[in-house]
N, C-alpha and C positions, 0 to 999 in steps of 0.2 A: 649883860653880854648876850649876843645872839650869833647863831651860826649863819653865815652868809652864803657859803658855797662848799661843795665837796669835790675834790679833785683826785683822780687816780692816775698813776704813772706806772708804766711797765716798759721794760727794755728787752730787745731781742736777745741780747747776750745772756740774760738771766730770765728766760721766757716764762718760767713757772712763777716768778715772784710778781706780786702786785703791791704797790705802796699807795696808801690812802692818806690824803691831807685834808683835814677839816679846818676851814678858815672861819674866823670870827670878825665881828665888827670892831673889836678892840685890837686887832692885829695879831692876836695869838693864833698860831697854827698848830694843830695836833697831828701827830704822825702815827699811822698804823701800818700793818703789813700782814699779808697772808701769802700762801704758797699753793700752787697746783691749779691747773685750768684757769689761768689768769684772765683770759678774755670772758669766760663764763662768769667768774666772780665779779669782774668789772661791770657786767650787765646787771647783776644782782644789786650791786652797790647803787648804781644810778637809776635803775628802773623800779626798784622795790623799796630799799631801806633808806638810802640817803635822803630822799624827799620827806621822810618822816622826821628828819632832824633839822632840815633847813628852816630858818626862821625861829627856831626854838632856843631856849637857854641850854647850854651844854652841860650844866652842873647836875641835873637830876639823872644820873647815869643809869641807875637801876630802872627807872621808869622808861627810859629810852630802850634799854635792853629788852624789857618785857614787851614793849610795843613791837619791836622788830621780831622777837622770837614768836609772838602770837601770830604775826603775819606769816612767818615761815611755817609754823606748826599747823596752820590751817590746811596745808596740803602735805604734811609730813616733813618734819625738819631734817636737815642733814646736808651734806655735800656743799655745793657752792653757797647756799644760803647761810650756813653756819660760818663759813670762811668769811663771807662779807660782814656778818655781824661781828665776828672776832676782830677784824681790822678796824671797823668803825668804833668798837668799844675801846680798843687800845688808844685810838686817837682822842676819844672823849676823856679818858683818864689823863692823857698827856696834857690836854688843855687845862684840866682842873689843877693838876700839879703845878703847871707853869703859872697859872693865875694866882695860886696861893703861895708860890715860891718854895715848894718842897718837892722832894722825890715822891713818886706814887706810893712807895712802901710806907711813908709817914701817914698816908691816908688810909692804910689798911691795918692800922694798929701800931705802927712804928716798927723799927728794926729789932729783931731778936739776935742778929749777927751782923757783922760788917763784911763778911766774905763767905763764899761757899766753894767747896771743892769741885773741880771740873773733871770730867773724864773725856777721853778722846775717842771719837768714832772714826776708826781707821785701823784695819788689821790686814796686813799683807799676808798672802799665802806663803810666799817665800821671803825670808828675812824678818819674820815677826819678832824673833828674839832680839835682833839688833834694833828694830823699831822700838821695842819696849825699853831698851836701854836708853835710847834717845829721849823718849818721853819722861823717863825717870830723871834724867839730867835736867829737865825743865820743871821738875817738881810734880809731874802728873803721875798718879799712882793707880789709875784705872783706865781700861780701854775696852772697846767693843767692836765686834765684827760679826760676820755671818758666813762662816766657812761651809755651811750646809745649804745655803740658799740656792746656789747654782746647780745643786744635785737634784732638785725636785722636778725640774722640767721634763726629764726623760720619762717619768712615770706619773706626772701630774700630782706628785706628792704622795703616791700610794705605796711606793716601795723604795727601800734603800738597802743596797747590798752591804754585807759586813765589810767587804773590801773598801767600798767608797766611804763608808762611815769612818773606818780607820784612817783613810787618807785625809778626811776632813779634819781630823784631830791634829794634823801635823803642825799648824801654826800655834795651837794651844800648847802642844808638847814643847815646841821651840821656845816659847816664852818661859815656861817653867824651867827648862834646862838652862836658859840664859840668865834669868833673874830670880828664880825660885818663887817664893810667895810675896815678893816685894810689889808685884803688879797684880791688881785685881782684873779679872777678865769676865766680860758679859757676852753672851751669845744671842744674836738676833736671828730668828727664823723666817721673818717676813710673812708669817701666816701661811706657809707652804705645805705643811704636812698633816697627815691623818693622826689620830690619837695614838695608835700602836707605834708608828714610826717616831712620833714626838717623844714618847716614853723611852724608846731605845736611845735616841739622841741624848736626852737629859741624863739618863743613867750612865751612858758611855762617858759623859763629860764629868761625872761626879768626882772621880779621883783627882781632878785638877782644881777642885774647890772653886767653882764658878761663882761669880758675883750674883748673876741671875740668868734665867732663861726667858727670853722675850719673844712672844708671838711665834712659838713653834707651830701653832695651829691658828686657823682663822678664829677671830674673836666673835663667834656667833652663838656659842652655847656655853653658858656659865657652868653647867653641870659637867660637861666634858672637860673643861679646863680644871675644874676641881679634881677630877680623876687624874689628870696629869700631875697636879700639885701633890696629890696623895702618893704618887708613884716615885717621887724624887725628893731628896733632901734640899735640892737647890731651890731658892725662892723663884717663883713664877712672877713675871712682870707683865702687866697689861699696858698697852701702848696708845699711841696717837690715833689708832683706828677707831677708838670709841669716842663719841662726841657727846659732851654734856654730862652733868652729874647723873642724869637718869640712866644713861647707858652704862656708865662706870659703876653705878650703885650695886647692880646685881652681882658683879664680880667681886666687889669689896665685901659685901655682906655674906656671901656664901664661902668666903675664905680662899677662893681660888687665886686671888690677887694678893701676893705678899708685898709687892711694890707697884705703885701707880705711876704711869708716865703720860700725863696728858700733854697734848700739843696746844699751847695757848692760842696760836693763830688759826686753829681748826675748831677747837671745842667751845668757843664762846668768848674769847678774850680774857682780859684781866678779871672781869666780874665773875665769870663762870669758873675759871681756874682757881680763883681764891676760894670759891665754894667747894670745889673738888678737894682741895687741900684740907679744908675743915672736915669734910665728910670722911676722908681717909684717916684723919687724926682721931676721929671718934672710934675707929676700929684699930687704933694703934698701928696703922700702916703708913710707911714713909712714902713720899712722892719725889720723883726725879724728873723734872720737865724735859720733854723731847725737844731736840733741835737738830735738823740737818737741812735748814731752810734759808734763814736770813738773819741779818744782824739785829733788826728791830725786835724780832721774836725774843732773842736772848736778853736784850735790854728789858723787855716786858717781863720775861720769866724771872729776871733778877729781882724785880719788885716783889714777886710772890715769895721767892726763896729767902729774901732778907726778912720778910715779915711773918713767915710760917715756921713754927717750931719743928714740924716734921719734914722739912725739906732735907733730902738726903744728899744729892749732888746734882750738878747741871751738865747736860750733854753739850759738846761742841765739836765741830769738825776743824781741826787745826789748819788744814789747807785753806778753808774758807776764811777763817779768822785772820790768817796771815796774808791772805790773797785778796779776793774781790770785795770783801767787806770794807776794805780801806778805800775802795773806789766809790762807795755808796753813802756812807754815813760819816759824820764828824761830830763828836769823837767816836773812835772805834771802842770796842769793849776793853775793859781793864782786866785782862787775864794775865796773871804773872805768878810764878812760884807755885803753880798747880791750883790756883784759886781764881774765881771770878769775884772781883771786888765790887762793893756796892756802888752804884752810880751816885754821884754827888749833885748833879745838875737837877733843877726842878723838872717835874714831869717824868717822862719815860727816861730821859737822860741823853738823848741824841737827836740829831736833825739829819735830813737828807742833804747831801752836798748840793750846793747851788747848781752845779753843772749837770746833775742827773737828768732833770726834765728837759734840758737843752740838747741832750745827746741826739745824734742823727738817727739812732735806732730806738728812740723813745716814742711811745704812744701815750698821749694824755687825753683825758676827757674831764669835763667840768659840768656839774649840775648846780643850779641856783634857784630852782623853782620848788616851792614847798607843795606837799600833797598830804592828804589824810590817808590813813590806812584803809585798804580796800575792805577790811572785815569789820570796821567800826560802824556802829549804827547811830550816827549823829542825827540831829533833827528830831522831829516828833515821831511818836509811835503810839498807836491806838490803845495799847495795853498798859502804858505807863500811867502811874498816878501823877497828879500835879507835883507832888514833892519829888518823885523820882525824875520827872522831866526837868524840874528846876536844877537838880543836881547834874544831870547830863549836860544841860546848857552851861553850867558853871565849868564842868570839866572840859567842854569843847573850847572854851575861852582859855582855860588854864593850860591845856595840852596842845592847843593849836599854834600855828605860826604867829609870831608877833612882828609883823612886817611894817 
């Protein structure tokens, strides 16, 4: 099997999302997705990473990941480059699962569970108690919101008055008054606050038995986050802002991260998120994949959740799942009774609906020309021994396009 072309699709209605389809000469099409700065990521897919895959066998996914990451890391990895790699990696795993007739989790060691609990990212400032009752009626027992996020702008996160902090606790109090401890609550700070304010927020919320405190501060200093964790009994959660096992590692190893929340479509795809889950498990830390982005992401996250013993729960936005996700993929996610159920179809488990690329607001781009990495030293080199040169020549044939 060979990769013949790479296609990207984005639509104006969901302008942050980018879908990637990898086509093969056997008719199998792999689907990937990423989110944020879609036109920039589109350029990275077609101008940098996609050509490294065209003409190649899609199966050696780890080799492809390393080739793409090395090219990115040559100038400092992150941002659009990692998002492009993530989307392409998901599509490669989708191809392999389809070709072998199994869901991707079967290729990651097999399922350790058949479903995982979901939580809802949605927290109304007014009416949070009634909202919690409605979620409980659907079997959902955890929810997340950010009542302090909008308070940071006035002081650039440097100051929070006692009055405003007390007001920010209103929806949390409403939930506890309405449903008691039946609903778990997580707080997201969007990285807005300084350490002293973050400590005050975390401690003020402690009487409400929070599930976690997420990104109260920017994730720039592992030692500062460790001081926050030392100041509160609530678990500190590190989030999608950290890309790859190398950035997450410092926070896991120093104990500042009690929960890990990688974003699969930002941090390196299925390949890298699987490694992050294993890294976290070595430190007895659970992981709870991030999503407030798109349906393909959760399908891909489900593959990791089903195959990783330390998966805690899966994020989802109910309004997205019940709304626009239905316009994009077929099938939609199987979320019922408070759980995300394991995909049963081969590969990632879903396809783009046929009409997406034909929409009037769709922008598509296709690449079908192979290239070699800009940083690879193929050909002869005066310092190589004959044996070394012979091996390089073999690798050039093995790793190059087979057109």
